[in-house]
Backbone bond lengths (Angstrom), bond angles and torsions (degrees), N, CA, C in turn:
res aa  C-N    CA-C-N  psi(-1)  N-CA   C-N-CA  omega(-1)  CA-C   N-CA-C  phi
1 M - - - 1.479 - - 1.478 113.15 -
2 Y 1.431 116.18 -43.78 1.414 118.70 -174.24 1.562 108.62 -65.85
3 R 1.328 117.25 -40.66 1.495 122.05 -177.96 1.565 106.50 -62.18
4 K 1.342 119.22 -44.73 1.472 124.17 -176.57 1.546 105.81 -62.20
5 D 1.288 120.48 -45.76 1.456 121.72 -179.29 1.537 109.85 -65.40
6 Y 1.255 119.11 -38.52 1.437 125.90 -178.79 1.523 107.95 -59.69
7 I 1.343 117.36 -49.06 1.375 125.81 -176.52 1.538 113.84 -66.07
8 L 1.364 110.89 -38.98 1.462 118.05 178.45 1.551 107.79 -67.10
9 R 1.333 120.16 -42.98 1.493 121.61 179.14 1.509 110.88 -65.67
10 M 1.373 114.86 -37.16 1.475 117.21 179.00 1.457 110.79 -62.87
11 V 1.397 119.89 -43.55 1.448 123.22 -179.95 1.471 109.69 -64.43
12 E 1.309 121.48 -45.69 1.462 122.83 179.37 1.561 110.49 -61.25
13 M 1.286 117.36 -42.48 1.494 119.23 -177.42 1.466 107.17 -67.72
14 F 1.290 118.60 -38.11 1.465 119.87 -177.89 1.511 111.17 -68.47
15 G 1.369 118.92 -38.51 1.435 121.86 174.20 1.556 113.52 -56.59
16 E 1.181 120.29 -39.79 1.456 124.74 171.95 1.429 113.13 -66.33
17 M 1.330 119.58 -45.35 1.384 128.08 177.98 1.545 111.37 -57.98
18 L 1.403 116.01 -43.99 1.375 122.74 -178.48 1.484 113.20 -68.37
19 R 1.371 115.68 -41.37 1.460 118.19 175.47 1.562 110.59 -60.20
20 G 1.299 116.88 -36.99 1.490 120.39 -179.57 1.565 110.19 -70.93
21 I 1.342 113.97 -36.90 1.500 116.16 -178.73 1.605 106.12 -65.28
22 L 1.369 116.48 -48.14 1.458 119.29 -173.53 1.500 109.89 -65.19
23 G 1.398 116.24 -32.93 1.484 120.01 174.38 1.506 112.59 -61.51
24 M 1.386 114.14 -43.46 1.507 118.85 174.10 1.533 114.31 -54.74
25 I 1.310 108.85 -49.33 1.516 119.39 176.83 1.476 112.45 -50.76
26 R 1.370 114.88 -50.36 1.512 122.34 -177.12 1.521 109.07 -61.46
27 K 1.356 113.33 -37.70 1.503 119.23 178.11 1.502 115.53 -78.30
28 K 1.337 114.47 1.15 1.486 124.59 -173.80 1.557 112.66 57.98
29 D 1.233 118.69 35.60 1.477 120.40 171.07 1.511 107.15 -99.96
30 F 1.267 109.96 76.00 1.448 122.02 -177.58 1.498 118.27 -67.68
31 D 1.338 119.30 -35.09 1.364 120.66 176.70 1.584 111.89 -68.44
32 E 1.277 117.51 -39.47 1.410 122.01 177.47 1.611 109.33 -67.69
33 A 1.243 114.95 -43.42 1.546 121.11 176.75 1.448 110.44 -59.15
34 S 1.322 119.18 -45.75 1.399 124.20 -178.48 1.513 111.82 -62.98
35 A 1.304 116.20 -46.92 1.441 121.59 174.24 1.558 112.83 -59.56
36 A 1.303 117.20 -38.18 1.482 119.75 179.23 1.506 111.78 -68.65
37 I 1.361 114.72 -35.19 1.474 119.30 -179.68 1.543 108.56 -70.36
38 E 1.303 117.87 -42.84 1.492 121.32 174.98 1.495 111.55 -59.79
39 H 1.291 118.90 -41.72 1.438 124.60 179.97 1.538 109.69 -63.12
40 A 1.388 116.33 -43.83 1.437 118.85 174.95 1.517 116.50 -61.66
41 Y 1.313 116.93 -38.27 1.484 119.75 175.99 1.638 110.78 -65.17
42 T 1.289 114.11 -39.96 1.482 115.12 -178.31 1.518 112.39 -80.45
43 E 1.266 118.60 -38.87 1.484 120.16 -178.87 1.532 113.77 -74.12
44 L 1.283 114.84 -50.01 1.481 121.36 -175.44 1.555 112.98 -81.36
45 L 1.230 116.84 -39.87 1.521 121.33 -172.16 1.516 110.97 -112.20
46 H 1.243 121.14 -7.48 1.496 126.47 179.95 1.486 111.91 51.37
47 Q 1.447 113.69 40.58 1.457 121.25 -176.07 1.525 103.02 -132.22
48 K 1.341 115.82 158.13 1.455 124.74 165.98 1.502 110.68 -88.15
49 P 1.258 123.71 136.57 1.424 128.73 178.41 1.495 112.64 -51.50
50 E 1.337 115.51 -38.54 1.466 121.18 -177.25 1.597 110.86 -60.80
51 E 1.324 114.91 -35.46 1.364 122.99 -174.72 1.526 110.26 -66.27
52 I 1.361 114.22 -43.40 1.507 124.29 -178.83 1.568 104.60 -71.60
53 L 1.225 121.80 -42.97 1.402 123.58 -174.78 1.549 114.39 -66.75
54 K 1.347 116.16 -24.53 1.516 123.29 178.04 1.519 109.98 -69.87
55 I 1.291 120.34 -23.95 1.483 123.39 -174.76 1.496 107.43 -75.19
56 S 1.343 115.16 135.25 1.508 120.31 178.69 1.501 108.79 -68.13
57 R 1.314 114.19 152.45 1.438 122.09 -178.95 1.495 113.63 -55.24
58 E 1.346 114.14 -42.06 1.483 120.61 -178.21 1.553 110.50 -65.53
59 K 1.262 117.97 -36.34 1.490 119.28 -174.84 1.484 113.20 -96.60
60 L 1.393 119.21 -0.72 1.413 121.01 -175.07 1.548 116.81 -60.26
61 P 1.330 115.56 -59.75 1.470 115.25 178.55 1.518 116.27 -50.82
62 D 1.337 116.68 -49.46 1.473 122.37 -179.44 1.555 109.44 -58.72
63 M 1.281 115.35 -47.65 1.454 119.27 -174.56 1.556 112.56 -66.83
64 L 1.328 115.43 -37.52 1.453 121.86 175.67 1.593 106.99 -59.89
65 Q 1.228 116.36 -46.45 1.541 120.60 -172.70 1.500 106.61 -75.76
66 H 1.305 122.75 -46.43 1.472 123.77 -168.66 1.465 116.05 -92.94
67 E 1.432 113.27 -42.52 1.493 115.98 -176.18 1.528 109.46 -88.71
68 Y 1.335 117.66 -36.01 1.495 116.95 179.14 1.497 113.38 -94.22
69 D 1.336 117.14 -9.82 1.508 124.41 -179.78 1.445 111.72 58.78
70 F 1.357 117.17 39.98 1.454 122.95 175.89 1.478 111.02 -79.14
71 N 1.389 115.60 140.86 1.515 117.86 173.53 1.493 109.88 -83.09
72 P 1.277 116.82 172.21 1.569 116.90 179.97 1.562 113.89 -52.47
73 Q 1.305 121.37 -38.09 1.406 126.62 177.45 1.480 116.70 -61.28
74 Q 1.345 113.50 -42.43 1.437 120.56 177.50 1.528 108.57 -70.74
75 I 1.377 118.55 -37.79 1.437 118.98 179.55 1.541 111.42 -65.30
76 E 1.280 113.10 -36.55 1.560 119.49 179.85 1.563 106.05 -68.64
77 I 1.336 121.26 -34.29 1.401 123.61 174.50 1.501 113.46 -58.22
78 V 1.369 110.95 -48.09 1.461 117.22 177.71 1.581 108.80 -59.72
79 A 1.288 118.77 -42.88 1.495 119.20 179.99 1.451 109.18 -61.97
80 E 1.338 122.26 -37.34 1.481 124.67 -176.35 1.509 108.39 -74.84
81 L 1.288 118.29 -35.65 1.479 120.36 179.24 1.618 107.83 -69.59
82 L 1.247 115.32 -41.03 1.518 116.28 175.69 1.506 111.05 -62.26
83 F 1.383 114.21 -40.70 1.412 117.07 173.93 1.616 114.07 -57.14
84 A 1.291 113.92 -46.29 1.452 119.62 -178.35 1.474 114.20 -63.08
85 E 1.443 113.59 -36.71 1.422 122.01 177.22 1.571 110.28 -68.42
86 A 1.289 113.89 -40.70 1.466 120.46 177.49 1.462 111.81 -66.17
87 E 1.345 119.89 -40.79 1.458 120.27 172.98 1.575 114.24 -59.96
88 M 1.348 111.24 -42.94 1.508 114.69 176.28 1.398 111.33 -57.21
89 N 1.405 119.54 -43.64 1.434 123.47 178.85 1.446 113.31 -62.49
90 F 1.368 113.81 -37.89 1.484 121.12 -177.95 1.504 109.38 -65.70
91 F 1.358 117.59 -44.21 1.460 122.29 177.18 1.521 113.22 -68.30
92 Q 1.342 118.82 -24.70 1.467 121.55 176.70 1.520 108.41 -90.48
93 E 1.331 120.95 2.85 1.433 123.60 179.78 1.538 112.92 63.83
94 N 1.321 113.79 28.12 1.501 121.31 178.19 1.559 101.11 -98.84
95 Y 1.272 117.05 75.82 1.376 120.68 -167.52 1.593 114.27 -73.07
96 A 1.321 119.06 -31.73 1.394 124.95 179.39 1.519 110.52 -61.78
97 D 1.335 117.81 -49.83 1.407 119.34 177.39 1.515 115.15 -68.15
98 G 1.356 115.49 -38.86 1.441 124.39 175.00 1.544 109.40 -56.11
99 L 1.264 116.99 -46.32 1.446 121.49 -176.15 1.579 111.47 -63.42
100 Q 1.306 113.78 -44.75 1.508 120.31 175.92 1.518 111.50 -56.13
101 K 1.362 117.15 -48.23 1.442 124.42 -178.77 1.538 112.91 -66.17
102 F 1.301 111.59 -45.28 1.515 119.02 178.61 1.624 107.12 -55.91
103 R 1.265 114.28 -50.27 1.424 119.71 179.90 1.494 114.24 -60.21
104 K 1.315 118.18 -41.22 1.427 120.93 176.11 1.510 110.19 -65.38
105 S 1.329 118.45 -43.56 1.480 121.09 -179.57 1.479 108.06 -64.94
106 L 1.329 121.02 -42.11 1.457 119.73 -179.31 1.471 109.61 -65.58
107 T 1.330 121.52 -41.35 1.468 120.37 176.41 1.553 113.75 -55.44
108 I 1.269 116.61 -42.63 1.512 120.99 179.22 1.537 107.75 -66.55
109 F 1.347 121.57 -51.26 1.377 120.30 -179.50 1.544 114.36 -59.18
110 K 1.368 118.69 -36.34 1.412 120.58 175.78 1.561 109.10 -67.99
111 Y 1.298 120.42 -43.81 1.395 129.02 174.38 1.625 107.87 -47.92
112 L 1.357 113.29 -59.42 1.447 118.20 -177.66 1.547 110.76 -61.03
113 D 1.315 116.70 -34.28 1.461 115.45 -177.01 1.580 106.35 -69.95
114 R 1.246 120.51 -36.06 1.463 121.99 -179.14 1.533 108.72 -70.22
115 E 1.291 116.11 -48.06 1.458 122.17 -170.79 1.458 114.29 -71.94
116 Q 1.361 118.83 -43.77 1.332 118.90 -175.72 1.589 118.41 -80.13
117 K 1.294 113.67 -18.22 1.436 122.79 174.09 1.532 113.70 54.00
118 I 1.372 111.96 28.49 1.573 117.14 178.76 1.438 100.57 -120.58
119 Y 1.388 117.10 126.56 1.474 120.03 177.51 1.513 110.08 -69.76
120 S 1.326 118.66 129.11 1.404 122.51 174.51 1.522 110.29 -126.31
121 P 1.366 116.16 112.45 1.507 116.61 178.25 1.487 111.95 -61.94
122 E 1.259 120.49 -34.36 1.449 124.11 178.95 1.530 108.60 -60.27
123 R 1.254 114.19 -49.89 1.554 120.02 179.87 1.554 107.93 -62.48
124 Q 1.234 117.89 -41.66 1.495 119.12 178.69 1.496 111.46 -61.89
125 N 1.342 113.97 -44.01 1.469 116.25 178.13 1.520 111.42 -64.06
126 R 1.293 118.43 -34.07 1.493 120.17 -178.61 1.453 108.98 -72.89
127 I 1.383 117.73 -39.65 1.495 116.29 175.04 1.497 111.95 -60.16
128 L 1.318 119.38 -48.94 1.559 123.70 177.57 1.502 109.66 -56.46
129 G 1.349 119.74 -43.71 1.465 120.60 177.24 1.417 112.32 -62.95
130 I 1.250 120.68 -39.38 1.511 122.28 -178.97 1.512 109.36 -68.76
131 E 1.385 115.66 -44.38 1.436 118.97 -179.26 1.468 109.98 -60.79
132 N 1.360 120.04 -40.99 1.461 121.30 171.36 1.534 118.21 -55.88
133 R 1.363 109.93 -44.29 1.549 117.15 178.01 1.564 106.95 -61.17
134 I 1.233 116.33 -46.29 1.481 120.04 -179.35 1.521 110.95 -59.37
135 T 1.294 119.60 -43.93 1.486 121.39 177.78 1.511 106.44 -64.13
136 T 1.245 122.10 -45.87 1.374 124.52 -178.40 1.540 112.66 -57.99
137 I 1.274 117.07 -47.36 1.526 121.66 178.12 1.512 106.86 -62.11
138 I 1.257 121.97 -46.68 1.438 124.16 -176.77 1.523 109.67 -59.50
139 E 1.334 116.04 -40.43 1.448 121.99 -179.14 1.575 110.52 -67.71
140 K 1.331 117.04 -25.65 1.405 121.62 -176.98 1.554 112.05 -84.68
141 Q 1.365 111.59 -18.48 1.468 111.99 -174.59 1.596 110.18 -86.17
């Protein structure tokens, strides 16, 4: 019961944090957004962002689950953080890094969609949004 309550609180807290980060990005407050993203990695996942970013897209979901022992909620937090970083890269017109992070985020979201077998309209919207961003970046290159 305690672990379930903790996970629920962690997810709720992260949702608020993510909304704040995306707001900072839209306001072009990139330094603040970057610091908040790094804080989320260390506080919620006890990882450094660089460690997660080093993992290849193909191995990412499996490594998060088996090597890092992340539960599905933590894996989804990684996907959302990668999405936020990619959005920041997109707004900064750093399309190469953004594309890499969008693709990693998309890989995780699709993995969760297959594995959890629970329909999530929010996740489906996120997947569509990421696919649109990837298309936009490819067209700009």
